[in-house]
C-alpha positions as CSV (number, residue, x, y, z in Angstrom):
1,M,93.2,98.1,87.2
2,V,93.6,95.3,89.7
3,S,89.8,94.7,89.6
4,G,89.8,94.5,85.8
5,K,92.6,91.9,85.8
6,G,90.7,89.9,88.4
7,E,87.5,89.9,86.3
8,G,89.5,88.9,83.2
9,A,91.0,86.0,85.1
10,R,87.6,84.9,86.3
11,G,86.2,85.2,82.8
12,S,89.1,83.0,81.5
13,D,88.4,80.4,84.1
14,T,84.7,80.4,83.3
15,R,85.4,79.9,79.6
16,R,87.9,77.0,80.3
17,A,85.3,75.3,82.6
18,E,82.7,75.6,79.9
19,D,85.1,74.2,77.3
20,L,85.9,71.3,79.6
21,R,82.1,70.6,80.1
22,K,81.6,70.5,76.3
23,R,84.6,68.2,75.9
24,A,83.3,65.9,78.7
25,R,79.9,65.7,77.0
26,R,81.4,64.8,73.7
27,I,83.6,62.2,75.4
28,A,80.6,60.6,77.1
29,E,78.7,60.5,73.8
30,A,81.6,58.7,72.0
31,L,82.3,56.2,74.8
32,R,78.6,55.3,75.2
33,K,78.7,53.9,71.7
34,L,81.8,51.9,72.5
35,Y,80.6,50.7,75.9
36,P,76.8,50.6,75.8
37,S,76.7,48.4,78.9
38,A,79.5,50.0,80.9
39,G,79.7,49.0,84.5
40,L,81.8,47.3,87.2
41,E,83.5,44.0,86.5
42,L,83.1,43.0,90.1
43,E,80.2,40.6,90.5
44,F,77.9,41.2,93.5
45,E,74.3,40.6,94.7
46,N,74.0,43.2,97.3
47,P,75.9,46.3,98.7
48,F,77.7,44.2,101.4
49,Q,79.2,41.9,98.7
50,L,80.4,44.9,96.6
51,L,81.9,46.6,99.7
52,V,83.9,43.4,100.6
53,K,85.0,42.9,97.0
54,A,86.1,46.5,96.6
55,I,88.4,46.1,99.6
56,L,89.7,42.8,98.3
57,A,90.3,44.2,94.8
58,A,93.1,46.6,95.9
59,Q,96.2,45.4,93.9
60,E,94.3,42.4,92.8
61,S,92.4,41.6,89.6
62,D,88.6,41.7,89.5
63,R,88.6,38.3,87.9
64,K,90.5,36.8,90.8
65,V,88.3,38.5,93.4
66,N,85.2,37.3,91.6
67,E,86.6,33.8,91.6
68,V,87.3,33.8,95.4
69,G,84.0,35.5,96.1
70,R,81.9,32.6,94.8
71,D,82.9,30.4,97.8
72,F,83.5,33.2,100.2
73,F,80.0,34.5,100.3
74,R,78.5,31.1,100.8
75,K,80.3,31.1,104.2
76,Y,80.2,34.9,104.9
77,A,76.7,36.1,103.9
78,K,76.6,39.0,106.2
79,P,79.0,41.2,108.3
80,E,78.2,39.3,111.5
81,D,79.7,36.2,109.9
82,I,83.1,37.9,109.4
83,V,83.0,39.4,112.9
84,K,82.5,36.0,114.5
85,V,85.1,34.0,112.7
86,P,88.7,33.8,114.0
87,L,91.1,36.0,112.1
88,E,93.3,33.0,111.2
89,E,90.4,31.3,109.6
90,L,89.4,34.4,107.6
91,E,93.0,34.6,106.4
92,R,93.0,31.0,105.2
93,D,89.8,31.7,103.2
94,L,91.4,34.7,101.5
95,S,94.9,33.2,101.1
96,S,94.8,33.2,97.3
97,I,94.3,37.0,97.3
98,N,97.3,39.4,97.2
99,F,98.0,40.9,100.6
100,Y,95.4,38.6,102.2
101,R,96.6,39.0,105.8
102,R,96.2,42.8,105.7
103,K,92.9,42.6,103.9
104,A,91.6,40.0,106.3
105,K,92.4,42.4,109.2
106,L,90.7,45.3,107.4
107,L,87.6,43.3,106.7
108,K,87.3,42.2,110.3
109,K,87.6,45.8,111.5
110,C,85.3,47.1,108.8
111,C,82.6,44.6,109.7
112,E,83.0,45.2,113.4
113,V,82.2,48.9,112.8
114,L,79.5,48.1,110.3
115,V,77.7,45.9,112.9
116,R,78.3,48.2,115.9
117,E,77.5,51.5,114.3
118,F,75.2,50.7,111.4
119,G,73.4,47.5,112.5
120,G,75.1,45.5,109.8
121,E,73.7,47.6,107.0
122,V,76.0,49.3,104.5
123,P,75.3,53.0,104.8
124,R,74.1,55.1,101.8
125,S,76.5,58.1,102.0
126,V,80.2,58.7,101.4
127,E,80.5,60.5,104.7
128,E,79.2,57.5,106.7
129,M,80.9,54.9,104.6
130,V,84.4,56.3,105.0
131,R,84.1,55.8,108.7
132,L,84.6,52.1,108.0
133,P,88.2,50.9,108.2
134,G,89.7,50.2,104.8
135,V,87.1,52.4,103.0
136,G,88.1,55.6,101.2
137,R,86.1,57.8,98.9
138,K,86.8,55.6,95.9
139,T,85.4,52.5,97.5
140,A,82.5,54.4,99.0
141,N,81.5,55.9,95.7
142,M,81.9,52.5,94.0
143,V,79.3,51.0,96.4
144,L,77.0,54.0,96.2
145,G,77.0,54.1,92.4
146,G,77.3,50.4,91.7
147,A,75.1,48.8,94.4
148,F,72.7,51.6,95.4
149,G,72.4,53.3,92.0
150,L,73.1,56.7,93.5
151,P,75.1,59.5,91.7
152,A,78.8,58.9,92.4
153,V,82.1,59.8,90.8
154,I,84.3,56.8,91.2
155,V,88.0,57.7,90.8
156,D,90.0,54.5,90.7
157,R,93.4,54.2,89.0
158,H,91.9,53.8,85.6
159,V,89.5,56.8,85.9
160,L,92.4,58.9,87.3
161,R,94.7,58.0,84.4
162,V,92.2,58.5,81.6
163,S,90.9,61.8,83.1
164,R,94.5,63.2,83.2
165,R,95.4,61.9,79.7
166,I,92.4,63.4,78.0
167,G,92.9,66.7,79.8
168,L,89.8,66.9,82.1
169,T,92.1,67.4,85.0
170,L,95.8,68.1,85.9
171,S,95.6,66.8,89.4
172,E,97.1,63.6,90.6
173,D,95.0,63.5,93.8
174,P,92.0,61.2,93.4
175,D,89.8,63.2,95.8
176,Q,90.6,66.4,93.9
177,V,89.8,64.7,90.6
178,E,86.5,63.5,92.0
179,M,85.5,67.1,92.8
180,E,86.6,68.4,89.4
181,L,84.7,65.8,87.5
182,R,81.6,66.5,89.5
183,E,81.7,70.1,88.1
184,L,82.0,68.8,84.5
185,I,79.2,66.2,84.4
186,P,75.5,66.5,85.3
187,R,74.9,64.8,88.6
188,S,72.5,62.3,87.0
189,E,75.4,61.1,84.8
190,W,78.2,60.9,87.4
191,T,78.1,57.1,87.8
192,E,77.7,56.3,84.1
193,F,80.6,58.6,83.2
194,S,82.8,57.0,85.8
195,F,82.0,53.5,84.4
196,L,82.7,54.8,80.9
197,L,86.2,56.1,81.8
198,L,86.9,53.0,83.9
199,N,86.0,50.6,81.0
200,H,88.1,52.7,78.6
201,G,91.0,52.6,80.9
202,K,90.9,48.9,81.2
203,R,90.4,48.1,77.5
204,V,91.9,50.9,75.4
205,C,93.7,53.6,77.4
206,L,96.0,51.1,79.0
207,A,98.6,52.2,81.6
208,R,101.7,51.1,79.7
209,R,100.7,51.3,76.1
210,P,97.5,53.0,75.3
211,L,95.8,51.8,72.1
212,C,95.4,55.2,70.6
213,E,94.8,53.7,67.1
214,R,91.6,52.1,68.5
215,C,90.4,55.1,70.5
216,P,87.2,56.9,69.4
217,I,88.1,60.1,71.4
218,C,91.6,60.7,70.0
219,D,90.5,64.1,68.7
220,L,89.4,65.1,72.2
221,C,92.5,63.8,74.0
222,D,95.5,65.8,75.0
223,S,97.7,62.7,74.9
224,C,96.6,60.9,71.8
225,G,99.6,59.5,69.9
226,V,102.0,60.9,72.5
227,K,104.7,58.4,73.6
228,L,104.1,57.9,77.3
């Protein structure tokens, strides 16, 4: 009897997982029509620039980070430039960014490790990248998917919010959500799906007042029309 119950539970879990995969596929199809060029709003020319901007973008708008980056990368073209400059000067160059002192220290430490352990080259794996100070899985996946074009599930605050609202996950832990989304989407579509959810979270599924009346996936969403 115990064995039978276990098999029934596993069967139920399998059916739920398949239902979620089907829902994820339908969501991707609908959002591709809405965001045919979905991608990051951070502007970058190489992996190093995206890594730096991803660190600076914490609790700051992408628009502001892009604005600061235009002058910043003329002076700091490579990690060695950040390593060599005095911290006080780096802080001045970032002073218009929220929490610029903390971010300047993180960038210094990050670039020191980048130069010392990776020869100044941004590594191409999450496991190596999270060894850099100030870099977690979200930032690492953002660089892997955005700059290197490698399969990556990027769980920022927008992807986390949208994933939970539409019912693809119940977790509030970004790392757990990353692992769950990996199981729902083909590996070749990880990065694209992340960009689709990210764009939707910024433009329609807003944090304070989601625009459900404009949402093309309302019929696939557990929270559509619910007062949040």
